[in-house]
C-alpha positions in Angstrom: -17.1 22.4 28.1 -19.4 20.6 27.7 -20.4 22.4 23.9 -17.0 21.1 22.5 -17.8 18.1 23.6 -21.6 17.3 21.6 -19.4 18.8 18.9 -16.5 17.2 18.8 -19.0 13.8 19.1 -20.8 14.5 16.8 -18.1 15.5 14.7 -16.5 12.6 14.7 -19.9 10.3 14.3 -20.4 11.5 11.0 -16.4 12.5 9.5 -16.6 8.3 10.5 -19.8 7.3 8.8 -17.8 9.0 5.8 -14.6 8.1 6.6 -16.0 4.1 6.4 -15.9 3.6 3.3 -12.4 5.2 2.5 -10.8 3.0 6.0 -12.6 0.2 4.3 -10.5 0.3 1.1 -7.0 1.0 2.9 -8.5 -1.8 4.8 -8.3 -4.2 1.9 -5.5 -2.8 0.0 -2.9 -2.7 3.4 -3.6 -6.2 3.8 -2.7 -7.0 -0.2 0.5 -5.3 0.2 0.9 -7.3 2.8 2.3 -10.0 0.9 2.2 -8.3 -2.3 5.4 -10.3 -1.9 3.1 -13.5 -2.9 0.6 -14.1 -5.2 -1.9 -13.6 -3.8 -5.2 -13.5 -6.0 -2.6 -12.6 -8.9 -3.6 -13.5 -12.6 -0.5 -14.4 -14.0 -0.4 -12.7 -17.3 1.5 -13.5 -20.9 3.8 -11.0 -22.6 5.3 -10.2 -25.5 7.4 -7.4 -26.4 10.0 -5.8 -28.8 13.2 -4.2 -26.0 16.5 -3.4 -27.2 18.6 -5.6 -28.4 21.9 -6.6 -26.7 20.4 -4.8 -23.0 22.9 -6.2 -20.8 21.1 -8.9 -17.8 22.2 -6.3 -15.1 19.8 -4.3 -16.3 16.9 -6.5 -18.1 14.4 -6.3 -14.8 14.8 -3.0 -14.9 13.8 -3.1 -18.8 11.1 -5.5 -18.0 10.3 -3.7 -15.3 10.7 -7.3 -13.0 11.8 -6.9 -9.4 14.7 -9.7 -8.6 15.1 -11.1 -12.2 17.5 -13.1 -12.7 19.4 -14.8 -15.3 19.2 -18.7 -14.8 21.3 -19.0 -18.5 22.0 -17.8 -21.6 22.1 -19.5 -24.5 23.8 -17.6 -27.3 21.9 -14.5 -28.0 18.9 -16.8 -25.6 18.4 -15.2 -22.9 16.7 -17.2 -19.7 14.8 -16.6 -16.3 12.9 -17.7 -14.1 10.0 -15.5 -15.9 10.3 -15.9 -19.7 12.8 -15.4 -22.3 14.8 -12.7 -24.4 16.5 -12.8 -27.9 19.3 -10.5 -27.0 19.8 -9.9 -30.8 15.8 -9.3 -32.2 15.2 -7.7 -28.5 12.3 -9.7 -28.8 11.2 -10.9 -24.4 8.9 -13.9 -24.1 7.7 -13.5 -19.5 4.7 -13.9 -17.5 3.9 -11.5 -15.4 2.0 -11.5 -12.3 -0.9 -9.1 -11.2 -3.0 -8.6 -9.1 -6.9 -8.1 -10.7 -7.1 -4.5 -12.5 -9.8 -2.4 -9.4 -7.5 -4.5 -6.7 -4.3 -3.1 -8.1 -5.7 0.6 -8.4 -6.3 0.1 -4.6 -2.6 -1.3 -3.6 -1.2 2.7 -5.5 -3.3 4.5 -2.4 -0.5 3.4 0.2 1.8 4.2 -2.8 1.8 8.0 -3.3 3.4 11.1 -3.2 2.3 14.9 -3.9 2.7 14.8 -7.5 -0.1 11.5 -7.4 -3.6 11.6 -8.5 -4.5 10.3 -5.3 -2.9 13.1 -3.1 -5.5 14.6 -2.0 -7.9 11.7 -0.9 -4.5 10.6 1.5 -4.7 13.7 2.8 -7.9 14.0 3.4 -7.8 10.4 4.8 -4.9 11.4 7.2 -6.7 14.9 8.5 -9.3 12.6 9.6 -7.2 10.3 11.2 -5.5 12.3 12.6 -8.8 14.4 14.0 -10.3 10.5 14.8 -7.2 10.6 17.6 -7.9 14.0 19.5 -11.8 13.9 19.2 -11.4 10.1 20.6 -10.8 12.2 24.1 -14.3 14.6 23.8 -16.4 11.1 24.1 -16.2 10.2 27.5 -16.1 12.6 30.8 -12.1 13.9 32.0 -13.4 12.2 35.5 -14.4 9.3 34.9 -13.1 5.9 34.7 -13.6 4.5 31.5 -11.4 7.4 30.2 -8.3 7.0 32.6 -8.6 3.7 31.3 -8.7 5.0 28.0 -5.2 7.5 28.2 -3.4 4.1 29.9 -4.2 1.8 26.5 -3.4 5.2 23.9 0.3 5.3 26.3 0.2 1.7 26.0 -0.4 1.8 21.5 1.8 5.0 21.6 4.7 3.0 22.6 4.1 -0.4 20.9 3.9 1.3 17.8 7.1 3.6 18.4 9.0 0.2 20.1 8.3 -1.8 16.7 9.0 1.3 14.1 12.4 2.1 15.4 13.0 -1.4 16.3 
């Protein structure tokens, strides 16, 4: 048992050092995603582009990749919305978009990937490593010690809290 505990402690330590940089990136990008509905750290970018003509108002947001686009008014062929304008006759769209700086934008993509995304391997390694930390943390202390027993109680409270917040 002592040999397994020593091995788990060593693995926990060195994998932890390896994962520290990755966890910092995930932590920063996770906080940024919480505030994605605000303009926090975003830069304004002016965009002028030509798209198809006569796009219906309800499809314009999807075409311009603007979530929740709401047409304010229409003056002839000119459609006016909060972010800019679209000329239905010429297809000319002029609008502003607020985006995170390039590096921060790429960091937030870590949380949005699936099995076909270029970050799938990093995300898989990260998830498996976090699960390893969960398991290996139970080898940090002698199971008969007072601190281990308190740790089990705190783990159960954390698990219940996470499940409660997820379900509610």
